[in-house]
N, C-alpha and C positions, 0 to 999 in steps of 0.2 A: 503493500500499500504506500509506504514512504517513497519507494522507487517510482511508482506510477505518478504520484503527485509531483515529485521532482521533475519527471519528464514533461508533465503538462505545463509546469511553470517555465521550463526551458523553452518549450515550443512557443508559448505565448510571448515570452521575452524576445526570442529570436525574431518573431513576426514584427514586434514593435521596433526593434533597433535596426531591422533590415527591410524597411518598407519599400525601398527602391528596388529590391530584388524581386523577381517574379515569384508569385505564390508557389509555382511548381518547384522552383529551385529552393525556396524556403523549406518546403516539406522534404525535399531530397537531402538538404544539408542537415536538417533536424533528425531525419531517419538515420543518417550515417553516424552522427554524433551519439544518438541514443543507443545504436547498436554497439558502438565502441565502448560506451559506458557499461553496458550489460556484460560485454565480453571481459572488461577489466575488473568488474565487481568481484571481490574475493568471496566466492560462494561458500568456502569452507572456513570463513573467519572464526566461527565459534566451534568448529569441529576439529580443528588441528592448530597446534601452537608451535610456531617455529621461532619464537623469541629466544634470545641469549644462546643461540647455537643449538637448541634442542629441536626435535621434531617428534612431538607427542600427540597422539590422537586423543580426543576428548572421551572420557569415561562417563561424562554427564553433560547434557545441554538442556537447560529448562528455563522458562521464563516465569519469574514470580512477580510480586508487586513492586519490586525495586528495579529489576532489569533482567537481562539474560545471564544466567549463571553457567559457567563451564568449569570442568574439573579435568586436570591433566596429571598423569603419573610420570615420574622421572626416576631414573636410577633403578630400574627394575622394581618399581612400586615403593621404594624407600621414602620417596617424597611425593606428596599430593598437593598440587596447587589449585585452589578454588578461586575463580576469578569472576567478578561481576563486570560485564561489558569489557572483558579482557583486561580489567585492571587487577593486578595481583592483590587479592583481598585477604587470602588465608592460605598459609602453607603449613601443612602437617608434616612433621619429621617422624617417619615411622621406623627408621633404621635404628636398631639397638635400643629404642625407646628411652632415650636419655632426657630429652626435653631441656628446658632452661632451668638453671639453678637460680632461684630468686632469693636465696638466703641473704645476699648483701642488702636486700630491702629492709632488713631489720634495723640498719643504721638510720633509716628514714622515719621509722615508727616511734612515736613518743607515748605510746600507750599499749597496755597488754590486751586490750579489747578493740582493736583497730577495725574501723569500717572503711572498706575500699571500694571505689568506683572505677570501673574500666570501660572506656568508650572504644568499642571495636573488639569483637571476639578474637579475630585473627585465627591462627592455627591452634590456639589454646595450649601450645607447648609449654607455656609458663604456668599453667593452672595447677598441675599436680604439686609443684613446689610451694605455691601459695596456699593451697588447701592444707598442706602438711605443716605450715607455719603456725605454731600455737599462739602467736601474738596477733594473728588476724582472726577476728571473730566472724566477719561476714564480707563476701565479695559480690558486688552487683556488677553484672556485665551487660552492657547495652549494645545490641547488634542490629543493624538496619535490615539485613537481609534474612528472611525466615529460612531460605534455602541454605545459606551459609551456616546458620545455627544448627539446622537439622543434619547437614552433611558432616560437619565437624564432629558432632556427636556419633553419627553412624559410622564414619570412616576413620575416626581417631584411634590412637593406640588404646589398649585396655586401661592404662592409667589416666588418659584424657577422659575417657568415657566415665570412669569411676569418679573423677574430679567433678565433672559436670552434673553428676547425680548427688554430690555431697550436699548435706543440709546447710553447709556454709556458703553455697553458691546459688545465686538467683540470676538466670539469664532472661533478660527483657528484650523482646523483639520490638524495636522501635528506633526512632531517630535520637541520637545522642544529644544533640543540641537542645531538642525539645524536652528531653528528660532532665537535663541540667536546669532549664528554665523552670520546670515544674518543681524540681527539688528546691530551688531558691524560693519559689512562691510558698511552698509548704513548710519551709524552715528546716528541711532535712540537712544534716551535716555529715561530712566524711573526714577521715584522717588522711587519706591518700586519694588523689584523683589521677589516674593514668589515662592520658590520651594515647590510645594505641593505634591511631590511624597514621601508620608510618609511610604512607604514600601521599604526602601533602600536595604534590604537584599534579595529582589526578583531578579531573574536573569534578567540582562539587565538594571536594575535601578541604578546600581553603578556608571555608567559614568556620571550621572547627579550630582554626588557629588565629582567629582574628582578635583584635584588641578587646572587642565586645565580649567574646566568649571567655577571655581571660579574666574579665571582671566578674562574670557569672561564676566561674570556678573559684575565684577568691572568696565570693560570698557563701559558697557551700562548703568551704573548708573550716574546720574547727581551728581554734588558736594553735599555731604551730604546725598546722597541717601542711602537706606537701603536694604540689602539682608536679607531675613527672611526665616527661615526654621527650620526643626527639629534639636534639639541639641543632637546628639550622638557623642561620642568621635571621632570616625573615620571620621565623617562628619566635625565637627568643626575644628579639627586640620589640616585637608586637605585644609581648606580655608585660613589658616594662611599665607601662602606665598603671597596670593593676597590681603588680607585685614589687614592693620595695626591696625584697631580698631574693637574690638569684645566684645560682651555683651551676658550675659545669663540671662534668667528669672528663678526664683525659681522653683524647681520641683513641679509640680502640677498633681496629679492623674497619667495619663498614659504617658503624654508627657512633655518634657521640650523644650523650644524654644530658638533659637540662632539667634542673629543679628550681622551683620557685616556692617561696613561703611568705605568709603574711606576718611572720615574726622571725627574728634572727635565730639561726640554728647553727650548730657545729657539726659539719659533716666531714669526717676525716677523709683526706685524699681528694676533696673537691675544691675547686677554685671559686672564690667569691667574685661575683661580677656586678658591675653597675650598668644596668640596661635602661635606666629610667630616662636618660636624656640622649637623644640621638637625632641627627638631621636627616637620616634616611627615612624613606617612605615606609609606613607601617602597613601591615595587612589588616584591613578593616572589612566590615561587612559589605560596604559598597565599593571596595577596592581590593579584590582578591589577588594581591600582588604575588603571593607565594606561587599561585598557579601559573601565572604568565611569565615570571622570571625563569621558571624551570623549563619553559618551552625551548629556550636556547641551549639546553643541555641534553635534549632528548637523543642526540646522536652519540652520547657517551654512555658507558655502563653506569650502574648504580654506584659502584665503588668510586668511579671518577667524579660523579655528581657530588658525593659527600666530601671527597677530597678537595674539590674546588670550593665547596662551601667553607671548609675549614680555612683554606688559604685566603678566601675572600675577606673574611673578617678577622683574620689573625687570632685564632683561638688562644685564649690566655693560658690554657692548661697544655702541658707537654706530655707526650707519652713517655713511659719509663724507658730510659736508655737513649732518649733523643736530646 
């Protein structure tokens, strides 16, 4: 239907801009261009993934209320990538079932009954470690796609499945921004808020890193609570107007991590940063700078994107041995 509408618009537009061309030629030109577009259209866009040097057929292609969800297996089934509109949304690591060790998160927790909010389920590789942490009382995860939430549960490792069924975990299918707004209206508070949307350059993700959303997150944090997310320049400086205290972890491999708090905290090994004053343009609701700035880096790998970000704003922390 979208393709047919686009073709109709093209034909009308061609007729308007080429009024001096005979109607027969107009239709001939339109037919040739339309045929070329149909031939060039990637018919298997959702059925096969050739990104990052892989060539994997889809094990799932389904359209839900959010978009078209595809799943691709890599490394003989050890990794499963679940994508919405071919945006890497969730990657489940099934090899050796190690997952992520979230033990260092204890240094961020200032209570033995911590309430944690996670925006974006991802692959839930982190969840078993969080559930096993005795200092975390409850974890609320907000995931936009019902298919992603279902498939992570169905296709995850046994430890992921067990963690998602834990009484400590509540998975809410809904929009993370709206959930935060409702939490602020109702007065609900958290000790840790993790923004797990680690693809901020994807269309529609930028509004979860705006200055406005940083103010909402600040309002739902308890005193001394921590906002934890990906540390890229256009993300961290946009949180500056909301958070007087910010910290960065040393660059490690692909990602660097950013913390912000409404009160001063002592985080061993992290660098204190002053991000409250900057002349650079901030990411706001009406200016999703983070999405458009990244367009210039699409020809690079994800590793190169993060490396360029670090070099771009001269990260104050240095990796060990550098």
